[in-house]
N, C-alpha and C positions, 0 to 999 in steps of 0.2 A: 269432501273430508270435513268432519266436524272440527271446530276450533277448540282449543283447551280453554276451560273457564278458570282463570287464575284468581284465586281468592287469598288475600293477605290476612294473616292471623296475628293477633297482638303478641302471642308468645312465640310464633314461628315465622318471623318476617322473611326468612330466606327460603322457606319451603312453599311449594305450590301444589294445590290440589287440582287434579285434572278431571274433566268430565268423564263419567263412566262410559259415555258413548264415543269416546275418541277412537277413530279408526274403524267405526262401524261400517260394514259393507252390506249392500242390499242382498247379494247372493247368499251370504252366510246367514242372515236373519230369516230369509225365506226357507232355508234348510231347517233352521230351528223351529219354524212354524209347524213342522210336521208333528210337533208335540201335541198339537190340538187334536190329532187323530188317535192318540193313545187310548186304550180301553179304560185304564185307570188314570183319570186326569189329575195332574199336579197343578192345583189352582195357583200356587205361588209362581211356579215356573211359567205357566201360561200368561199370567199377568206381566211377567218380565218381558216375554217375547212381544206381547201387544204393545208394551211401552216402547220397545225398540222400533216396532213398525210405525207407531204414531210419531216418534222422533224423526224417522226418515221422511215421512209424509210432510211434516211441518218444516223440514229443512229444504223442501222443494224437490225431493226425489220423486220421480215419476214411475209408476208401475204400468207395465203393459196390460192390455186387456185380459190376456190369459193369466198373468200373475195376480191381477186384482180379483179375477173370478175365483181362482184357487184359494186365495186368502179369505175371501168372503165366505165361501162354502165351508172352509175349515173353521172359521170363527163361529158360524151358526151352530156347529156341533157343541159349542161350549154352553149353550142354553141348558143342557142337561145337568150342568153343575149347579149346586145350591149355594155356592160361595158368593156372598154379597159383593165382596170386593172385585172378584173376577167378573161378575155380572155388569158392574159399572164400567169396567174396561171394555167389555163386549159392546155396550151401548156406544161408547166413544168411537170404537173401531168401525162400527157400521155407519155411523154418521160421517166419518172421514172418508171412507171408501166410496160413499154415494153410489150404491148399486144401480144398475140399469133397471128398466121397467120389468123385464122378464125375470130378473133375479129377485126383485122386491117381494114377489109372491111367496118365495121360499121362506122368508123371515117374518112375513106379515102376521101369520097365525100366532107365532111365539110372542110377538110384540103386543098383539091384541089381548093375548092371555095375560101378559104382565100388566097391561093397562087396567085390567079388572081384578088385579091381585089384591090381597089384603095388606101386602107390604107397600107402604106409601113410597118408599124409595124406588121400587120397581115401577110403580104407576107413573111417577113424575118423569122418570127417564124414558120410559116407553112412549109417553106422549111426545116428548121432544124428538125422539128418533123417528117415530111414525110421521110426524108432521114435516120432518126434514126430507124424508125419502119418498113419500107418496105423492101421487098426482091427484087431480080433481075428482076422478072417478071413485077411488078408494076413500078419499076424504069425505065424500057425501055419506059413505057407509058408516064412518066412525064419528060423524058430526054429533050424534046424540051423546056419545060418551064424552066428547070434548066440552059440550055445554054443561054436562054434569060436573066435569072436573073444574070448570071455571068457578062454580059456587061451592066447591068442596070445602069441608071444614079444615082440612089440612092445608096450611099456607104454601107448603112446598109444591103440592099437587096443583093448587090453584094458580100459583105463579108460573109453573111450567106450561099450563094450558094457555095462559094469557100471553106469555112470551112467544109461544108457538103461533098464536093468533096474529101477533105483530108481524112475524115473518111471513105467514100465509097471506096476509093482506096484500102483499106485493104480487103474489101469483094467483090467488083465488079470492079476490075482493068480494065477489057476490055471495060467497058462502060465509065469510067472516062477518059481513054486515048483518047477517041474520042473527048474530049473537048479541045484539045491542042490549036486550033486556038483562041477560045474564051478566054482561060486562058492567052494566049500570048497578046491578046488585053488588058486584064485587067491589065497586068504588066505595061502598059503605062498609067494607070489611075492616075489622079491627087490626088485622095484620098489616104492618107498615109496607112491606114489599108488595103484597097483593094489591093494596090500594094504589101504590105507585104504578105498577104494571097495568092495572085496570084503567087508570086515568089516561095513561099513554095510549092504550089501544082505543079507548072511547074517543079521544081527540082525533086520532088518525082516521077512524071511521067517519067522523063528521067534518074533517078538515076542509072539504070542498064546499061546505055549506056555512057561510059566514054567520047567518042568523042562528043556526044550530049551535055553533061554537060560542056565540055570544050568550045564548040561553044557558049553555053548560057552565060557562064561567060565572054567570049571574047566580045560578043555583048553588054552586060549590063555594063561592066566596062568603056565603052566609055562615060558615063555620063547621061544615060537615067533614072537612079533610083534616085528619090528625097526623098522618105520616109526614115527617119532615121532607122526605124525598118527593112525595106527591105534592106537598106544599110548594116546593121549588118549581115543579112542573106547572102548577096552577099559576104561579107568579109569571112565568114565561108566557103562558097562554093569555093571561090578563094583559100583559104588555102588548101582545100581538093585537088584541081587540082594541085597546086604546090607540095603537098606531094606525090600525085600519079605519078607525072612526075619524081620524084626522085632528082631534083636539083632546086636551086633557081637562077641559072645563065643562060646564053645564051638565048635559046628560051623562057624560062619562065620569063625572066627579066621584061617584061611589066606587068605581074601580080604583081610582087613584087613592081614595081613602083606605081601601083594602091594602094596597101596597104599603101605605104608611103604617097601617096597623101591624103589618108583618115585621116592621123594624123592632117591634117589642116582643117578638117570639123568643122562646127559650133556646131554640136551636141556632147555632152560629151560621150554618149553611143557609137557613131560611132568611136570617137577617141580612147576610151578604147579598143573596139573590134579590131581595127586595130593594136594597140600596143600589145595586147595580142597575136594576130595572128603572128606578126613578131617575138616575143620572143619564140614562139613555133615551128618555122620553123626548119626543119632539116638542120644541117650544117650552121646555121646562124653565121656570123662573128661579131666581136666586132664593126666594122664599121657600119654594117647593124643594129646592136642593138641600136646604139647611139640615133637616132631620137626617137625610141620607149621609151627608158629609160628617155629621156628628158621630154616627155609629161607625163610620169608616175610620174616623180619627181614633176612636177607642180601640179598633182592631190594630192600629199601628203600634200600640204598646202591648199587644198580646204576646204570650209566651210561645204561641204556636207559629212557626215560620210560615205555614200555608196561609194563615189569616193575614199576617203582615204583608206577604206577597200579594194576595188578592186585593187588599185594601190600597196598597200603594200603586198597583197597576191601574185600578179603577180611578184613583185620584189623578194619575198621570194623564188619563184620557180626558177627564173633566177639565184639567188645567188648560187643555187646548182651546176649549170654548168658553169656560167660565173661570179664568185664573184667579179672580178676586175671591170667588167662593172657596177656594182651596187655601188661601193665605193663612187662615187660622190654624192650619195643620202644619205650618212650616217648622215650628219648633220640634214637633214630634218627628217630622221627617229628617231633620238635621241629625237626630240621634241614630237614625237608621243608616247614615252614611258609613258608619263603622260596623254595620251588621255582618255577621259571619257569612250569611248567604249573599253572594255577590250580585245575584239578580235583583234582590231587594235593594241593595245599596245603589245599584245603577239606576233603577227606577226612581229611587228617592232623590238622587242628585239631579237627574234630568227634570223631575217635577219641580224641584226647588229653582232650577235655572229658568223654568217657564213662569214661575209665580213670584220670584224674587224681585226686589226693587233695586234701583241703582246704588243705593247705599250698602246693600248686602253683597254686592259683586265681589269685592276684595276678600271678604270673609269666606265666601264660598270657594273662591279660587285656592285659598290656603288649605281648606279641607279636602278639596279634590286632588290636590298635589299628592297627599299621602295615600289617597285612595286608588289612584290610577295604576300603580304598580302591582296591585293585587288582583286585577280583573283581566279577563280574556280580551283578545282584540275585538271580538264582535260587540262586547259591551263598551269598549273604549270608543268605537266608531259612533255609537249612540250618544255618548257624552260629548264627543267632538262636534257632532251636528247640533246638539243643544247649545253648546258654547257659541257656535257660529250664529245661531238665531238670537242668542242673548246679546252678542256684540252688535248685530244689526238693530236690535231694539234700543240699546244704549250706546250709540256711537262714540260718546265721550269717553267711554271705558275701553276704547280700542287698545290702548297701550298695554294695560295689564292682561287683557285677554289674548292679545297677540304674543306677548312674552310667554304666556302659559302654553300656547300652541307651539311656539318655537322650542320650548324646553322639552315637551313630550315628543316633538319631532326627532329630537336627537337620541331618544331612548330606544330600547329594543322594540321591534314590532314587525309585523308582516306587511306585505305589499298593500293590501286593501286598507289597512289602518293608516299607513303613511300616505297613501293617495288621498284618503279622506281629509287628513290634516292639510296637505298641500292644496287640495281643492278649496278648503275653507279659507285658507290664507289668500288665495287668488280672488275669491269672491269678496272678501273684506277689502282687499286692495282696490277692486273695481268699484265697490259701492261706498267706501269711506275714503274720500280724497286724502285726508290727513294721515291715513294709515299706509299710504303707498310706500314711502321711503323706508319706514320701519319694516314693513312686510317684505319688501324686496331684499333688504339686508338679511333678514331671517332666512329667506329662500337661498340666498347666496351662501350663507354659512352651512346650510343643510347639504347642498350639493358637494361641499368639500369632503363629506364622508358618506354620501349616498351610495348604496349598493345596488340600486335599481336603475337600470339603463333607461327605461321608459320615463321614469319620473325626472331623471336628470335632463333628458332631451326636452321634455315638456316645460320644465322650469327655464331652461335656456331660451326656448322659443318665446315664452311669456316675457322673459327679461329683455329680449330684443325688441319687444313691442313697447313695454312700459318704461324700461330703464332710461332711454333717451329723453323721456318727457319729464324727468325729475330735475331738481335744481342743480344737482351735482352728478352728472352721469359718469364722470371719470372714476368714481370710487368703486364702480362695479367691474371695471376692466380687468383688475387683478384677478378677481374670482373667476371671470370667464376664461382668461388666458391660462390659468392654472389647469383648467379642464383639458386644454390642448396637450398638456404634457403628462397628466397623471391618469387619464381615463382610457377606456377602450375606443376603438376606431369610430364607432357610431356616435359616441358622445363628443369625441374630438371634432368630427365633421359638423355636428350641431353647434359647437362652440365657435367654429370658424364662421358659420353663417351669422351667429349673433354678433360677433365682432364687426362683420361687414355692415350690419344694420346700424350699429353705433356710429361707424364711420360715415355712413350716408346721411344719418339724421343729425349728427352733431359735427359741424364743419371744423370746430376747434380741435376735435380729437382725431381728425383724419390723418395727420402725419404720424401720430403714435400707432394708429390702427394699421397703416401701411407697413410700418416696421414689423409689427407682430405678424401680419399676414405673410410677409416675405419669409419669415422664419418657418412658417408652416409649409413652404414649398419643399422643404427637405424632410417632411414627414414620411414614415414608412408605408402609410396607407394611401392607395390610389385615390380614394374618395376625398380624403382630406386635402391632398395636393391639388386635385382637380377643382375643388371648391375654392381654395386659396387663389389659384390661377384665375378662375372665373371672376371672383370678386375684385381682385387687383385690376383686371382689365375693365370690369364694369365701372368701378369707381373712377378710373381714368386718372390722367395727370401724373405728377411725380410725388403725390402725397402732400402737396402744399395746401394751405388753408384756403380753399375756394369753395364756393357754393355748389352743392351737388345738383346735377340736372334732375328735372322732374321725372324724366323717363327712367332714370336709375332708381329713384325712390319708388316709383310705381312697380318696377321689376322686383325690388327687394321687399316691399311692404304691401303691394297690391294683391288682390285675389288672383289665384291661378285659374283662369276661366277656359283653359283648353282641356278637353277630355283626355285623360291619360292614355286611353286606348288609341286615340288618333295620334298622339305624340309618339307612342311606342311604334306604331306602324310607319310613321313618317321617318323616324330615326333609322328603322331597319331598311327602308327603301333608299335612304340617302347614300349617294355615291361621292366619295371624296373628290373635291375639285378645287379650283382656285377660289371659287366663291364659297363662303362659309355657309353653314346651315342657318336658314332663315326661319325663326320660330313663327313669324307671321304667315308663313306658307302652310302651317298646320290648320286644317279645317276645324272650325269650332262646333260644327253640327255633330250630333251623336250618330255614328254610323250604325247600320243594322248589323245583326250578327253575321259573321262570315259564313259562306255556304258550307265550307268543310265542317264547321262546328254544327251547323244547322242540320246537316244530313246524318251526323253521328247519332245513332239511336241511344236514348237514355243518358246522353252526356249533358251535364248541367254546367252552365258558365260559372267559372270560378275566378278568384283573384281580381285583377283589374277589369275583367270583362263581365263581372257579375252585375246584374241590373241594379241592385240596391246602391252600389257605389257611385252610380251616375245620377243620383237624385238631384244633387245640386246642379249638375251640368244640364239636366232636363229643364230645371227652373230658369237657369240663365238663358238657355236656348229659346224657351218660350217667351221670355221677356223681350227678346229682340224682334218678335212679331208684334207689330203695332196693334193689330186687332185684339191681341190678348192682354194688352196693357191694363185694362180695367177689370180683368177677371179675378183679381185678388191673389192670395197666396195659394200656391199649388199644394193640394192635400196629399195626393198619392199618384204615382206612376206605376202602371202594371208591368209585369214581365211581357216580352214580345209574344204575341199570339199569331201563329202561322196562318196565313190565308191562302197559301198555295202549297202544293205537294212538292217534294224534292224532285229534282231532275226536270222541272218544267222550264219553259222559255223565260218566264219572268218570275222572280222570287219576291214575294211581298209578305211582310209581317206588320202588325199594327201594335202600337203602344197606346194604352188608354190613360190620358192625363185627367185626373179628377179635380175639379174646383168646386167651390161651394154652390155656385149657380150654373156652372158650365162643365162640359166634357169636351176635350180636344182629342181627336184621333190623329195620331202621327203614323202615317203609312210609310214604312221603310221599303223602298223599291230597289231592286237590282236587275239590270239587264244582262242576261247570260248568253246573248247571241252576238258574237264578234262582228258580224256583217251588218248590224243594225244600230241606228241612233234613234232614240225616242225623244220627241219634243212635245211640249205642252202636256205633260203628264199630270193627270188628275184622277182622283177616285170619286165617282158619283155615288152618293149614299141614299138609299131608299129607306126612310124611317116610318113607313106606313104601319109597321108593327111596333112602333115606339111612339105612341100618341102624345106623351107628355114632353117629348123632345122636339125642339124647333131649330132648324139649321140657322146659324149666325153668319158664318163665312166659310169659304174654302180657298186654300192657297195652293195653286198648282206649282209643279216643278218645271222649270223652263227647259232643261235638257238632261237626258239620262244616257251617257255613253256606256259602252260595254264595261261590265264589272266595276262600275263606279257607283257605290250606293248613294241614293238621294232620298229626300223626304218631301211628302206633300201632306197638307194638313186640312182637316175638316172639323169645324167646331159647332157644338149644339148648346142651346140654352135649356135648362131644366128647372123644376121647382127648387127653391133655395133650401139647402140643408136636408133634403129628403132623399132617401136611397131609391131613386127612381130606376126601374129596370126596363129593358126593351131589347128588341132584336133588329139588326140593321143588315140590309142587303148591299153588297159592294160590287161595283164594276170599274175596272181599271181602263181609262180611256187615254189615248195618246195618238200622236202622228208618227208614223214609221218612215224613216229615211234610210235608204241603202247606203252602205259604207264601202268604198273601194279598198280592198284589203292591201293593195300595194302602196297607195298614197295615204290611206287613212282619212281621206276627205269624204264627207257625206254629200249626197245628191241634193240639189236645190229643192226639188219637188218631193213631197211625201204623201202618204196615204193615211187617212184616218182609220183607226182600228180600235178594238176594245177587247178586254179579256175578263171573263167572269171569275170573281173571287169567292171564297167561302163567306158564309154569313158570320156576322160578329154580334156578340151579345154583351150587354151591360148587365151584370148580375149584382146581387146584394153585397157579395164579398168585395166588390170593387170599392165600396165605401168604407171599408175597414182596413186600418193600417196595422200590420203585425208589429207589436211592440211587447217584448217579454218583460217579466218582472223577476227579480232575483229571489224574492221570498213571497210566494203566492199567499200564504196564510196571513202574513202581516198586511199585505196589500188588500186582501179581502176584508179583514177586520177594520182597516182604516177607512174603507169606503162606507162601511156600516150598512145596516139593513133598511135604511130609509127608502131607497129606490130599488129594493130587491124584488124581482119577479120570479115566481117558481111555478112550473107546470110540468105535466107529464105527457109523453107522446108515445104512440106505437109506431115503430119504424117498419113493421111488417117483416116478412121472411128475408133473411140475409144469409150469405154464404158463411159468414163467421162474425164473431163479435168485433174482430179487428177491422173487417170491411165496413161495418156500421160506424165505428169510431172515425175511420179515415173519411168516410162520406160526409159526416157532420162537420168535421174539421175543415174540409174543403168548401163546404157550403157556407160556413160562417166566415172563413178567411182570417181567423184569428191565430195567434202564435201559441203553440202548445208549450206548457211550462213544466219544468222539473221532470222531463222525460216521460210524461204521462200519455204521450201519443202511442207508446209501445204497449201492446196488450200481451200479457203472459200467455203462453200456450195452454189450452184446455180450460181457460177461465170462463166462468159463467156470469161473472159480473166485473165491471171495471169502472174506475173514476178517471175522468180526463179534465185537466185544468187548462183554461185558455185565457189569454189576455190580449189587449190591443187598444187602439184608439179609433173611435167612430168619427165620421165626418162632423166637423165642428169642433174637433180636438176634445172630444169627451172620452174620458178613460172608461173602459168597460172590462169586466172580469166575468168569466163564465165557468161554472162547475157542472160537468156532465156526468150523470150516473147511469151506466148502461147495465142491463141485465137480460138474460135469455128467458123469454116467456114461452116455454114449450121447447120443442126440438130446434126450431130455426128462428122463430119470431123474436124480435128484439124490442124491448121497452126502454124508454129513456126518460130520465128526470132532468129537466133543464133549470138551473138556478143562475140568474143574472143579477149582477150588481154593477151600477154605474153612477156617474155624477148627475144623471138626468133621467127621470122616469120614462120619458118618451123613447130614449135610447134602449132602455131595458125592454120596453114593449116592442120596439122595432126588431130586436134580436129574436124575440119569440115569434114575431110575424114572419121573419125569414125562415125559421124552422117550420112553422105551420104551413107556409105556402110552398116550401121546398120539398 
């Protein structure tokens, strides 16, 4: 159902004009399409029906094969009409329907007739439609006409042919590459749009030949390009050549001089493009930046909002690397703080915060105060992050900056905005010791009126850690205890825990804390009462001023190193008795996935049992193995890989722990036979198909009783920081002892036995950690093109475009962003965005462009940006070898 388009009018504020397509239904429009078959065609009526059909298609409405065929044949009958407006609608309809190969023949003759018509409008549109719907066979037949159209005197016809060539280059490159001479002639055209399209096509034809691109840029920078649009393209290609050459000096200096000369062009877009190109050059010096900064400074006072925005955004990026070069623009940018366009104002203030000196901080804060109430939360978050950076840059100004953060914290705002402020205050408290007490008081004042439960609990948790370390911890007790009375149960429980931490850390406060905790025993919520009871018992004594035991402090403040899955299992299995539950009895090893879950097809672990939540537990567990002590920080742990089938005698899965120079295989074993006890359990690994791996140690499992999971470990050394791959054969070896079912005792003598496991592979995706980004575009632009690598690949025949997308995602092991892993039905092209961290903690972003090349063949363009060029190359190698 189409949504109403509401338009406010100056004279009729209370009236709304709705879309004429409101309530449009496919069935009724298809009925109306019968008008195409009338002997006496009504051109106006036919145009209206086509408009409705196009609207439905663009709203995502799908037509069945029969419906699409009927509409297509009906539309072809409209070629008999001489009405020019209707003919243009017919062209659009044929392009949108995209008829199949056997249907194209019906309309080809009419389109070829129009392509040779004396009416230029017919010629241009017929070229566009023919190139859109034809395949390579028919294209070779009309190639001669297309070449003639490229050099046609009418710019509309020439542009249509050139744009069609740009599209065809993706599907029929060998044909389009034969048009180089005609395209080169079109580059000299006097028509601005023709020159722009011709230059774009010529560059795409030569883009894989760096020398040819360099020659093209060299010849065109001598002044033959007059079109401002083409000039902007040429500036981009020039920047690319300079970047690929690796320097802006010596031999490439003429190209830089060309960029500088463009700063004096009469077109604003050319001037800005040249300025932006200069600021983005590698190794650009302050002297080289000066002319670009000068023209951007002039744009700051332009009457055109788009120029002001473009200039301030570019200066904002320059300020990150060359803040001193931008300081001359500070006065102009201060005037933009009150700009009506809030995007411009936000960029201006954040740039000033990056380039300002310590003496200007107070003045900026006064200006920002009036400015903050007028912008949206997303812009406020940018300002908050800039203020945080400024405070870390000038720590002596913490008081005024902290007061500002505190004031805006109490104003209206959404969760993300408030969280950004709280996070900033927490960072400043940790990094600037003098700001601790001021910052903690501001947080205490905020939770008095905080409407977000998550933020309240996080602040209370942080307060319990940092509050006792201040000179006067008692002043925070009132704020914390108020939460016990005035908040929901979750926050009240968190406040009880925070009070207990103060009592354990500050002995003088213990009597007061005891009184407050006793009052909490009468709370209406079970969790609050249970926590109060636990902490009263843990702190011990009668609340007198005595030193708290070390064990109590460790319990309250120390890390919780017991896997939650194991704790949950132990609590469920605990039977009430005279002896209380002993937390030390909970195993600290990470147990393998339960058999019931393992056998359930398609069931993914969720909640506490999900593999990602146990990452810290894995690292702590491996740190207890002495042989792993010098392996460094754990980079990634994989999900369990099953090495046995369901319903077998022994259940084994393996978790791959990836370090920089080592790989540790954790084999999780379960004995499913009640009458057997396994001892000296170990997995012997054959690495003959993994030449670059050498075994370092193996750690056997002493005993494996029935249905009691255990782990055995094997570690390998590999080349440092390299995504080395290999295949490993595994055999489970052990000693079997029979168990008496009545007594549960095992026999003294056992028999050596072994069990063949499935092979295990280390693949390239094991060296990539899935880490998403909230805004892919911003992250992509922030990485910049310095280490970007782009290439195209043929993926061969695939069942569907979605299958090809999923295959590449699984191959790379990266996190899909913004829902781009989902491919719309019947799509012939798709773009997928991926992000992650490569081994060595190198951020990497990937943009995948898929397209159907023929009925089933899939082509892919892979663009990679990272913080290290070797990582970008490695991602391409993964795809090339996969």
